[in-house]
mmCIF file of the C-alpha atoms, coordinates in Angstrom:
data_MODEL
# 
_entry.id   MODEL 
# 
loop_
_atom_site.group_PDB 
_atom_site.id 
_atom_site.type_symbol 
_atom_site.label_atom_id 
_atom_site.label_alt_id 
_atom_site.label_comp_id 
_atom_site.label_asym_id 
_atom_site.label_entity_id 
_atom_site.label_seq_id 
_atom_site.pdbx_PDB_ins_code 
_atom_site.Cartn_x 
_atom_site.Cartn_y 
_atom_site.Cartn_z 
_atom_site.occupancy 
_atom_site.B_iso_or_equiv 
_atom_site.pdbx_formal_charge 
_atom_site.auth_seq_id 
_atom_site.auth_comp_id 
_atom_site.auth_asym_id 
_atom_site.auth_atom_id 
_atom_site.pdbx_PDB_model_num 
ATOM 1   C CA . MET A 1 1   ? 0.000   0.000  0.000   1.00 0.00 ? 1   MET A CA 1 
ATOM 2   C CA . ARG A 1 2   ? 2.849   2.374  0.795   1.00 0.00 ? 2   ARG A CA 1 
ATOM 3   C CA . ALA A 1 3   ? 4.367   1.870  -2.679  1.00 0.00 ? 3   ALA A CA 1 
ATOM 4   C CA . LEU A 1 4   ? 0.966   2.571  -4.229  1.00 0.00 ? 4   LEU A CA 1 
ATOM 5   C CA . LEU A 1 5   ? 0.733   5.869  -2.341  1.00 0.00 ? 5   LEU A CA 1 
ATOM 6   C CA . ARG A 1 6   ? 4.378   6.810  -2.883  1.00 0.00 ? 6   ARG A CA 1 
ATOM 7   C CA . HIS A 1 7   ? 3.793   6.594  -6.633  1.00 0.00 ? 7   HIS A CA 1 
ATOM 8   C CA . TRP A 1 8   ? 0.226   7.874  -6.520  1.00 0.00 ? 8   TRP A CA 1 
ATOM 9   C CA . PRO A 1 9   ? 0.268   9.895  -9.758  1.00 0.00 ? 9   PRO A CA 1 
ATOM 10  C CA . TRP A 1 10  ? 1.240   6.712  -11.627 1.00 0.00 ? 10  TRP A CA 1 
ATOM 11  C CA . SER A 1 11  ? -1.433  4.740  -9.766  1.00 0.00 ? 11  SER A CA 1 
ATOM 12  C CA . ALA A 1 12  ? -4.065  7.405  -10.439 1.00 0.00 ? 12  ALA A CA 1 
ATOM 13  C CA . LEU A 1 13  ? -3.125  7.454  -14.118 1.00 0.00 ? 13  LEU A CA 1 
ATOM 14  C CA . ILE A 1 14  ? -3.464  3.673  -14.369 1.00 0.00 ? 14  ILE A CA 1 
ATOM 15  C CA . ALA A 1 15  ? -6.748  3.630  -12.409 1.00 0.00 ? 15  ALA A CA 1 
ATOM 16  C CA . SER A 1 16  ? -8.212  6.428  -14.548 1.00 0.00 ? 16  SER A CA 1 
ATOM 17  C CA . ALA A 1 17  ? -7.120  4.790  -17.799 1.00 0.00 ? 17  ALA A CA 1 
ATOM 18  C CA . ALA A 1 18  ? -8.604  1.495  -16.596 1.00 0.00 ? 18  ALA A CA 1 
ATOM 19  C CA . ALA A 1 19  ? -11.926 3.193  -15.741 1.00 0.00 ? 19  ALA A CA 1 
ATOM 20  C CA . LEU A 1 20  ? -12.042 4.753  -19.196 1.00 0.00 ? 20  LEU A CA 1 
ATOM 21  C CA . ALA A 1 21  ? -11.150 1.429  -20.838 1.00 0.00 ? 21  ALA A CA 1 
ATOM 22  C CA . ILE A 1 22  ? -13.910 -0.349 -18.909 1.00 0.00 ? 22  ILE A CA 1 
ATOM 23  C CA . ALA A 1 23  ? -16.478 2.290  -19.880 1.00 0.00 ? 23  ALA A CA 1 
ATOM 24  C CA . HIS A 1 24  ? -15.468 2.113  -23.527 1.00 0.00 ? 24  HIS A CA 1 
ATOM 25  C CA . ALA A 1 25  ? -15.512 -1.708 -23.415 1.00 0.00 ? 25  ALA A CA 1 
ATOM 26  C CA . PHE A 1 26  ? -19.089 -1.693 -22.128 1.00 0.00 ? 26  PHE A CA 1 
ATOM 27  C CA . GLN A 1 27  ? -19.981 0.717  -24.922 1.00 0.00 ? 27  GLN A CA 1 
ATOM 28  C CA . THR A 1 28  ? -18.157 -1.191 -27.667 1.00 0.00 ? 28  THR A CA 1 
ATOM 29  C CA . PHE A 1 29  ? -18.640 -4.837 -26.737 1.00 0.00 ? 29  PHE A CA 1 
ATOM 30  C CA . ALA A 1 30  ? -21.864 -4.785 -24.701 1.00 0.00 ? 30  ALA A CA 1 
ATOM 31  C CA . HIS A 1 31  ? -23.404 -2.086 -26.952 1.00 0.00 ? 31  HIS A CA 1 
ATOM 32  C CA . LEU A 1 32  ? -24.402 0.052  -23.951 1.00 0.00 ? 32  LEU A CA 1 
ATOM 33  C CA . ALA A 1 33  ? -24.608 3.594  -25.263 1.00 0.00 ? 33  ALA A CA 1 
ATOM 34  C CA . PRO A 1 34  ? -23.623 6.183  -22.646 1.00 0.00 ? 34  PRO A CA 1 
ATOM 35  C CA . CYS A 1 35  ? -26.076 8.841  -21.541 1.00 0.00 ? 35  CYS A CA 1 
ATOM 36  C CA . GLU A 1 36  ? -25.141 12.493 -21.044 1.00 0.00 ? 36  GLU A CA 1 
ATOM 37  C CA . LEU A 1 37  ? -24.236 11.986 -17.368 1.00 0.00 ? 37  LEU A CA 1 
ATOM 38  C CA . CYS A 1 38  ? -22.129 8.926  -18.229 1.00 0.00 ? 38  CYS A CA 1 
ATOM 39  C CA . LEU A 1 39  ? -20.106 11.032 -20.650 1.00 0.00 ? 39  LEU A CA 1 
ATOM 40  C CA . LYS A 1 40  ? -19.631 13.739 -18.007 1.00 0.00 ? 40  LYS A CA 1 
ATOM 41  C CA . GLN A 1 41  ? -18.289 11.093 -15.631 1.00 0.00 ? 41  GLN A CA 1 
ATOM 42  C CA . ARG A 1 42  ? -15.777 10.053 -18.273 1.00 0.00 ? 42  ARG A CA 1 
ATOM 43  C CA . GLU A 1 43  ? -14.573 13.660 -18.522 1.00 0.00 ? 43  GLU A CA 1 
ATOM 44  C CA . VAL A 1 44  ? -13.553 13.451 -14.856 1.00 0.00 ? 44  VAL A CA 1 
ATOM 45  C CA . TYR A 1 45  ? -11.272 10.516 -15.645 1.00 0.00 ? 45  TYR A CA 1 
ATOM 46  C CA . TRP A 1 46  ? -9.784  12.296 -18.668 1.00 0.00 ? 46  TRP A CA 1 
ATOM 47  C CA . MET A 1 47  ? -8.980  15.269 -16.407 1.00 0.00 ? 47  MET A CA 1 
ATOM 48  C CA . ALA A 1 48  ? -7.459  12.880 -13.871 1.00 0.00 ? 48  ALA A CA 1 
ATOM 49  C CA . VAL A 1 49  ? -5.278  11.306 -16.578 1.00 0.00 ? 49  VAL A CA 1 
ATOM 50  C CA . ALA A 1 50  ? -3.986  14.732 -17.585 1.00 0.00 ? 50  ALA A CA 1 
ATOM 51  C CA . LEU A 1 51  ? -3.371  15.854 -14.017 1.00 0.00 ? 51  LEU A CA 1 
ATOM 52  C CA . ALA A 1 52  ? -1.690  12.570 -13.094 1.00 0.00 ? 52  ALA A CA 1 
ATOM 53  C CA . ALA A 1 53  ? 0.626   13.026 -16.089 1.00 0.00 ? 53  ALA A CA 1 
ATOM 54  C CA . VAL A 1 54  ? 1.509   16.504 -14.811 1.00 0.00 ? 54  VAL A CA 1 
ATOM 55  C CA . GLY A 1 55  ? 2.194   14.992 -11.380 1.00 0.00 ? 55  GLY A CA 1 
ATOM 56  C CA . ILE A 1 56  ? 4.440   12.357 -12.937 1.00 0.00 ? 56  ILE A CA 1 
ATOM 57  C CA . ILE A 1 57  ? 6.385   15.025 -14.821 1.00 0.00 ? 57  ILE A CA 1 
ATOM 58  C CA . ALA A 1 58  ? 6.638   17.097 -11.623 1.00 0.00 ? 58  ALA A CA 1 
ATOM 59  C CA . GLY A 1 59  ? 8.297   14.077 -10.014 1.00 0.00 ? 59  GLY A CA 1 
ATOM 60  C CA . PHE A 1 60  ? 11.284  14.610 -12.313 1.00 0.00 ? 60  PHE A CA 1 
ATOM 61  C CA . THR A 1 61  ? 11.819  18.259 -11.370 1.00 0.00 ? 61  THR A CA 1 
ATOM 62  C CA . PRO A 1 62  ? 13.648  19.893 -8.464  1.00 0.00 ? 62  PRO A CA 1 
ATOM 63  C CA . TRP A 1 63  ? 10.192  20.678 -6.996  1.00 0.00 ? 63  TRP A CA 1 
ATOM 64  C CA . ARG A 1 64  ? 9.152   17.034 -7.016  1.00 0.00 ? 64  ARG A CA 1 
ATOM 65  C CA . VAL A 1 65  ? 7.843   16.751 -3.446  1.00 0.00 ? 65  VAL A CA 1 
ATOM 66  C CA . ARG A 1 66  ? 5.723   19.909 -3.594  1.00 0.00 ? 66  ARG A CA 1 
ATOM 67  C CA . GLY A 1 67  ? 4.668   19.376 -7.221  1.00 0.00 ? 67  GLY A CA 1 
ATOM 68  C CA . VAL A 1 68  ? 3.558   15.788 -6.693  1.00 0.00 ? 68  VAL A CA 1 
ATOM 69  C CA . ARG A 1 69  ? 1.779   16.718 -3.452  1.00 0.00 ? 69  ARG A CA 1 
ATOM 70  C CA . ILE A 1 70  ? -0.125  19.495 -5.250  1.00 0.00 ? 70  ILE A CA 1 
ATOM 71  C CA . ALA A 1 71  ? -1.029  17.043 -8.023  1.00 0.00 ? 71  ALA A CA 1 
ATOM 72  C CA . CYS A 1 72  ? -2.282  14.535 -5.423  1.00 0.00 ? 72  CYS A CA 1 
ATOM 73  C CA . VAL A 1 73  ? -4.458  17.169 -3.739  1.00 0.00 ? 73  VAL A CA 1 
ATOM 74  C CA . ALA A 1 74  ? -5.840  18.237 -7.117  1.00 0.00 ? 74  ALA A CA 1 
ATOM 75  C CA . LEU A 1 75  ? -6.505  14.574 -7.991  1.00 0.00 ? 75  LEU A CA 1 
ATOM 76  C CA . ALA A 1 76  ? -8.399  14.229 -4.704  1.00 0.00 ? 76  ALA A CA 1 
ATOM 77  C CA . GLY A 1 77  ? -10.581 17.154 -5.746  1.00 0.00 ? 77  GLY A CA 1 
ATOM 78  C CA . ILE A 1 78  ? -11.190 15.757 -9.216  1.00 0.00 ? 78  ILE A CA 1 
ATOM 79  C CA . PHE A 1 79  ? -12.061 12.296 -7.907  1.00 0.00 ? 79  PHE A CA 1 
ATOM 80  C CA . ALA A 1 80  ? -14.307 13.824 -5.212  1.00 0.00 ? 80  ALA A CA 1 
ATOM 81  C CA . TRP A 1 81  ? -16.121 15.741 -7.961  1.00 0.00 ? 81  TRP A CA 1 
ATOM 82  C CA . GLY A 1 82  ? -16.409 12.459 -9.867  1.00 0.00 ? 82  GLY A CA 1 
ATOM 83  C CA . ALA A 1 83  ? -17.961 10.793 -6.800  1.00 0.00 ? 83  ALA A CA 1 
ATOM 84  C CA . VAL A 1 84  ? -20.499 13.617 -6.462  1.00 0.00 ? 84  VAL A CA 1 
ATOM 85  C CA . LEU A 1 85  ? -21.352 13.497 -10.165 1.00 0.00 ? 85  LEU A CA 1 
ATOM 86  C CA . ALA A 1 86  ? -21.695 9.704  -10.177 1.00 0.00 ? 86  ALA A CA 1 
ATOM 87  C CA . GLY A 1 87  ? -23.735 9.829  -6.954  1.00 0.00 ? 87  GLY A CA 1 
ATOM 88  C CA . TYR A 1 88  ? -26.025 12.386 -8.569  1.00 0.00 ? 88  TYR A CA 1 
ATOM 89  C CA . HIS A 1 89  ? -26.404 10.099 -11.595 1.00 0.00 ? 89  HIS A CA 1 
ATOM 90  C CA . ALA A 1 90  ? -27.166 7.104  -9.360  1.00 0.00 ? 90  ALA A CA 1 
ATOM 91  C CA . GLY A 1 91  ? -29.810 9.199  -7.580  1.00 0.00 ? 91  GLY A CA 1 
ATOM 92  C CA . VAL A 1 92  ? -31.367 10.059 -10.937 1.00 0.00 ? 92  VAL A CA 1 
ATOM 93  C CA . GLU A 1 93  ? -31.448 6.340  -11.775 1.00 0.00 ? 93  GLU A CA 1 
ATOM 94  C CA . TRP A 1 94  ? -33.128 5.548  -8.429  1.00 0.00 ? 94  TRP A CA 1 
ATOM 95  C CA . LYS A 1 95  ? -35.616 8.386  -9.164  1.00 0.00 ? 95  LYS A CA 1 
ATOM 96  C CA . TRP A 1 96  ? -34.587 10.228 -5.977  1.00 0.00 ? 96  TRP A CA 1 
ATOM 97  C CA . TRP A 1 97  ? -34.381 13.468 -7.963  1.00 0.00 ? 97  TRP A CA 1 
ATOM 98  C CA . PRO A 1 98  ? -34.861 14.509 -11.569 1.00 0.00 ? 98  PRO A CA 1 
ATOM 99  C CA . GLY A 1 99  ? -32.015 14.437 -14.041 1.00 0.00 ? 99  GLY A CA 1 
ATOM 100 C CA . PRO A 1 100 ? -31.105 17.199 -16.442 1.00 0.00 ? 100 PRO A CA 1 
ATOM 101 C CA . ALA A 1 101 ? -33.776 18.062 -19.009 1.00 0.00 ? 101 ALA A CA 1 
ATOM 102 C CA . SER A 1 102 ? -31.313 17.224 -21.785 1.00 0.00 ? 102 SER A CA 1 
ATOM 103 C CA . CYS A 1 103 ? -31.097 13.635 -20.488 1.00 0.00 ? 103 CYS A CA 1 
ATOM 104 C CA . SER A 1 104 ? -34.560 12.489 -21.506 1.00 0.00 ? 104 SER A CA 1 
ATOM 105 C CA . GLY A 1 105 ? -33.407 9.578  -23.613 1.00 0.00 ? 105 GLY A CA 1 
ATOM 106 C CA . GLY A 1 106 ? -33.771 8.139  -27.061 1.00 0.00 ? 106 GLY A CA 1 
ATOM 107 C CA . ALA A 1 107 ? -31.323 5.757  -28.722 1.00 0.00 ? 107 ALA A CA 1 
ATOM 108 C CA . ALA A 1 108 ? -30.268 2.647  -26.818 1.00 0.00 ? 108 ALA A CA 1 
ATOM 109 C CA . SER A 1 109 ? -27.388 1.628  -29.060 1.00 0.00 ? 109 SER A CA 1 
ATOM 110 C CA . VAL A 1 110 ? -25.403 2.920  -32.008 1.00 0.00 ? 110 VAL A CA 1 
ATOM 111 C CA . SER A 1 111 ? -25.627 1.074  -35.308 1.00 0.00 ? 111 SER A CA 1 
ATOM 112 C CA . ALA A 1 112 ? -23.577 1.349  -38.491 1.00 0.00 ? 112 ALA A CA 1 
ATOM 113 C CA . ALA A 1 113 ? -26.415 3.381  -40.009 1.00 0.00 ? 113 ALA A CA 1 
ATOM 114 C CA . ASP A 1 114 ? -26.243 5.759  -37.034 1.00 0.00 ? 114 ASP A CA 1 
ATOM 115 C CA . LEU A 1 115 ? -22.495 6.188  -37.572 1.00 0.00 ? 115 LEU A CA 1 
ATOM 116 C CA . ALA A 1 116 ? -23.055 6.912  -41.263 1.00 0.00 ? 116 ALA A CA 1 
ATOM 117 C CA . ALA A 1 117 ? -25.694 9.499  -40.315 1.00 0.00 ? 117 ALA A CA 1 
ATOM 118 C CA . LEU A 1 118 ? -23.218 11.088 -37.916 1.00 0.00 ? 118 LEU A CA 1 
ATOM 119 C CA . LEU A 1 119 ? -20.689 11.425 -40.723 1.00 0.00 ? 119 LEU A CA 1 
ATOM 120 C CA . HIS A 1 120 ? -23.302 13.402 -42.628 1.00 0.00 ? 120 HIS A CA 1 
ATOM 121 C CA . GLY A 1 121 ? -23.961 15.795 -39.740 1.00 0.00 ? 121 GLY A CA 1 
ATOM 122 C CA . ALA A 1 122 ? -26.945 14.143 -38.056 1.00 0.00 ? 122 ALA A CA 1 
ATOM 123 C CA . ARG A 1 123 ? -27.231 13.988 -34.258 1.00 0.00 ? 123 ARG A CA 1 
ATOM 124 C CA . LEU A 1 124 ? -28.195 10.891 -32.335 1.00 0.00 ? 124 LEU A CA 1 
ATOM 125 C CA . SER A 1 125 ? -30.379 11.045 -29.279 1.00 0.00 ? 125 SER A CA 1 
ATOM 126 C CA . MET A 1 126 ? -28.810 9.778  -26.086 1.00 0.00 ? 126 MET A CA 1 
ATOM 127 C CA . PRO A 1 127 ? -30.258 7.086  -23.853 1.00 0.00 ? 127 PRO A CA 1 
ATOM 128 C CA . SER A 1 128 ? -32.138 8.269  -20.801 1.00 0.00 ? 128 SER A CA 1 
ATOM 129 C CA . CYS A 1 129 ? -30.099 9.059  -17.694 1.00 0.00 ? 129 CYS A CA 1 
ATOM 130 C CA . ASP A 1 130 ? -32.771 7.694  -15.364 1.00 0.00 ? 130 ASP A CA 1 
ATOM 131 C CA . THR A 1 131 ? -32.592 4.098  -16.585 1.00 0.00 ? 131 THR A CA 1 
ATOM 132 C CA . PRO A 1 132 ? -29.515 2.095  -15.572 1.00 0.00 ? 132 PRO A CA 1 
ATOM 133 C CA . ALA A 1 133 ? -28.039 0.218  -18.515 1.00 0.00 ? 133 ALA A CA 1 
ATOM 134 C CA . TRP A 1 134 ? -26.300 -2.329 -16.276 1.00 0.00 ? 134 TRP A CA 1 
ATOM 135 C CA . VAL A 1 135 ? -26.652 -3.365 -12.631 1.00 0.00 ? 135 VAL A CA 1 
ATOM 136 C CA . PHE A 1 136 ? -24.366 -5.636 -10.598 1.00 0.00 ? 136 PHE A CA 1 
ATOM 137 C CA . LEU A 1 137 ? -24.958 -6.501 -6.920  1.00 0.00 ? 137 LEU A CA 1 
ATOM 138 C CA . GLY A 1 138 ? -27.660 -3.837 -6.755  1.00 0.00 ? 138 GLY A CA 1 
ATOM 139 C CA . LEU A 1 139 ? -25.468 -0.995 -8.013  1.00 0.00 ? 139 LEU A CA 1 
ATOM 140 C CA . SER A 1 140 ? -25.566 0.534  -11.470 1.00 0.00 ? 140 SER A CA 1 
ATOM 141 C CA . MET A 1 141 ? -22.450 1.638  -13.310 1.00 0.00 ? 141 MET A CA 1 
ATOM 142 C CA . ALA A 1 142 ? -22.992 5.112  -11.848 1.00 0.00 ? 142 ALA A CA 1 
ATOM 143 C CA . GLY A 1 143 ? -23.204 3.632  -8.345  1.00 0.00 ? 143 GLY A CA 1 
ATOM 144 C CA . TRP A 1 144 ? -20.008 1.636  -8.818  1.00 0.00 ? 144 TRP A CA 1 
ATOM 145 C CA . ASN A 1 145 ? -18.329 4.716  -10.275 1.00 0.00 ? 145 ASN A CA 1 
ATOM 146 C CA . ALA A 1 146 ? -19.367 6.786  -7.226  1.00 0.00 ? 146 ALA A CA 1 
ATOM 147 C CA . LEU A 1 147 ? -17.777 4.180  -4.963  1.00 0.00 ? 147 LEU A CA 1 
ATOM 148 C CA . ALA A 1 148 ? -14.610 3.928  -7.085  1.00 0.00 ? 148 ALA A CA 1 
ATOM 149 C CA . SER A 1 149 ? -14.265 7.719  -7.326  1.00 0.00 ? 149 SER A CA 1 
ATOM 150 C CA . LEU A 1 150 ? -14.662 8.080  -3.558  1.00 0.00 ? 150 LEU A CA 1 
ATOM 151 C CA . ILE A 1 151 ? -11.944 5.481  -2.960  1.00 0.00 ? 151 ILE A CA 1 
ATOM 152 C CA . LEU A 1 152 ? -9.655  7.198  -5.486  1.00 0.00 ? 152 LEU A CA 1 
ATOM 153 C CA . ALA A 1 153 ? -10.268 10.566 -3.770  1.00 0.00 ? 153 ALA A CA 1 
ATOM 154 C CA . ILE A 1 154 ? -9.323  9.085  -0.385  1.00 0.00 ? 154 ILE A CA 1 
ATOM 155 C CA . LEU A 1 155 ? -6.221  7.442  -1.838  1.00 0.00 ? 155 LEU A CA 1 
ATOM 156 C CA . SER A 1 156 ? -5.267  10.757 -3.445  1.00 0.00 ? 156 SER A CA 1 
ATOM 157 C CA . VAL A 1 157 ? -5.422  12.473 -0.041  1.00 0.00 ? 157 VAL A CA 1 
ATOM 158 C CA . LEU A 1 158 ? -3.327  9.665  1.456   1.00 0.00 ? 158 LEU A CA 1 
ATOM 159 C CA . GLY A 1 159 ? -0.890  10.033 -1.459  1.00 0.00 ? 159 GLY A CA 1 
ATOM 160 C CA . ALA A 1 160 ? -0.547  13.745 -0.684  1.00 0.00 ? 160 ALA A CA 1 
ATOM 161 C CA . MET A 1 161 ? 0.055   12.936 2.976   1.00 0.00 ? 161 MET A CA 1 
ATOM 162 C CA . GLU A 1 162 ? 2.670   10.335 1.996   1.00 0.00 ? 162 GLU A CA 1 
ATOM 163 C CA . ARG A 1 163 ? 4.473   13.056 0.031   1.00 0.00 ? 163 ARG A CA 1 
ATOM 164 C CA . ARG A 1 164 ? 4.373   15.307 3.070   1.00 0.00 ? 164 ARG A CA 1 
ATOM 165 C CA . ALA A 1 165 ? 6.178   12.654 5.097   1.00 0.00 ? 165 ALA A CA 1 
ATOM 166 C CA . ALA A 1 166 ? 8.766   12.151 2.334   1.00 0.00 ? 166 ALA A CA 1 
# 
């Protein structure tokens, strides 16, 4: 665990890339089209990848301790935002509160004809944000993402604290 925290920007980069790969695999192989909130959750991981890369680069500078610690704190904030966003999405799926008006739904999957239409400037409607596309052990993808993002936020804080002790 200590090695994981000592190299937290690398770990965060790998975890974020894995989350993105899993999301894209569900989309590509299981044909689960992402809704608007799903895509926003992916943006969090893309930001985390970029920030983790900055933290990794900072580790090779004379300001490595401070730079990596700042990157870890920023990663904690990004992952915390991801947990809030995913929790909001899970609440929309459980019908605890309404989702955004732009998330009313439409297409459930993307076909070759849809892709051809996109090439000609057409827009596809997104699936509804209030219907989970996949559920495992009672949690939707948004629920699992909220849990994963919360854990990554906590580990990011611990990674920053590890840097402080270094």
